[in-house]
N, C-alpha and C positions, 0 to 999 in steps of 0.2 A: 751888266745885271746886278740886281740886289742880291747881294751875298746871303743875306735871312732868308730871303725868298727860294733860292735856287735850290733846296734838298726838297721843298714842296714842288715845285716844279718838276722836278724828276721823277718824284714818286707819281706825280700826275701822269705825265708822260708814260711811262714804262708801264702802268696800269691801263692805258689805253688800249682798246684793238683797233686793228687796222681800218675798219669801216667808222669807227667813231673817230678818227685823228681830226679831221677837219674841224668839226664843232668843238670838241676839245680842244684846240688849238685857239680858237677865240678865246675861250675860256683860259687857258695857261695863259694867254699875252693878259688878259684885264687884270691876273694876280699879280703883277707888277706893280709897285708902288708908282714906278714913274710913267705906268699907261695909264691912255686915258681912251682907249679904243672901247666903243660900245659893247655890251656881250652880245654874242650873236654874229659878230663880222664874220663873214663867210672867206672873206679873201683878204690877203694882205695888199699892200699898194703894190702898184705896178713897179718893174723894174726900173731903175732910172735911166735916162739918156746916157750916162756915165757909170760905170762901175764904181761903187762906193769904195773907200779904203778900209782896211782891217785894222783893228789894234793885235797889240802880242797874243792876247788870251785868244782871241777869235781864230788868228793865223795858227796857233800851235794847236789848239783844239781840231779843228777843221782838216788841219795836216794829218792828226793822228787819224782823224775818221776815214782819210783818202786814201791813209796806208792799210787799215784795215779792211775797208771795203775791196781794194785792189786785191789783198790776200784771200779775201772770201771767193776769187775768182778759182781757187785749186779747189776748194769745196765743191762749188758748181761742175768742176770737172771730174770729181771724185778722186783727186789728189790729196784730201786731207779729212781728217775724220771727224767726226762731231765734236769731239773733245776739243779739239784744236778751233774748229769754227766759233764753238760757243765762248771759247775766250776771247775770239777776235770781237764777237758780240759785246762782251764784258770791256774790251776796250773802247771800243763806239760809245757804251753807254758812260764810260769814266768820262771819255773827252767831253760829251755832252754835257755831264754835271761841272764840269772845271768850265766849259764854255758860259753856262749859267752862271756860276759863280765870280767869275774874274772878266767877264766881256764888258765893256762899257760904251753902248752905243746909241746914238739918237733914238728916239721913241720908233720913227718910222722906219728906221733899218731895223731895231729889234724886234717890230712886229715880223716882216719879212723873215728875219731870220729863225723865228718862233714857227713860221709855217713851215720851214724845212724841216727843223729839230723835232718837232713832237712826232710827224709821221715817222720821222726817220727811228724815234725811239718806239714807238708803237710796232713797226715791222720788226724790230730788233727783237721785243718782247716776244711777238708772235714766233719767231724763229725760234728762242729759248722754249717755247712751249711746245713747238712741233718741228725739231731739227731736220726732219724729212722735206720741209716746206721749203723747196728752193726759191719759189717766187717771192719770198719774205727777202733775199738778199737783193734781188731785182728792186722790190719796193723800197728798200734802204737807198739804192742807187737812185731811183727814181725822185724820193724824197729830197735829194740835195743837188738834183741836176742842176736847178738853177743856179746854184751857189756861184759857179764862175762867171756867170753872165751878169750877176748883180755886184759881186764883191771882187775888189782888186787884189786878190790873194796870188802871191807870185808862185805858191805852191800848187795851183790849180792849173790846168790850161784851160783857155778860153774856148769852150766848142764853139760852133756855128749857130748862129740863130736859127731859131725855130721856122 
């Protein structure tokens, strides 16, 4: 992903509401210099027949996202206070920013990744605005649910197909 565009994408994604994430995702994707996706593209390319390899930046960033989402289970169970939960949200946002800045994927894979990260960041922002809205934690998990089906990241278990 283009390092010069990464801060703009993070600001765009963080400012989104959960309900607007699908259309904003297409907009965010078209803002990359190497994208040629038409504006208004509603859905990413279908998942590949085999999982795509990850680069070091993607593996690191998604690994940190995975850990933070796992730790948020404690928040959902009432074993973590809001301050600690919002710290995890900040870790997710930073990991996504690092992915935007350092990950180098072909255009089709980059578009699929954007369709995961933009809704993830929208849900993270919504949780920051309303820390008592536990549905946003699940929305973050849902946003990245297809990641292990799509990318061959050794840090993520491959779930069963739908």
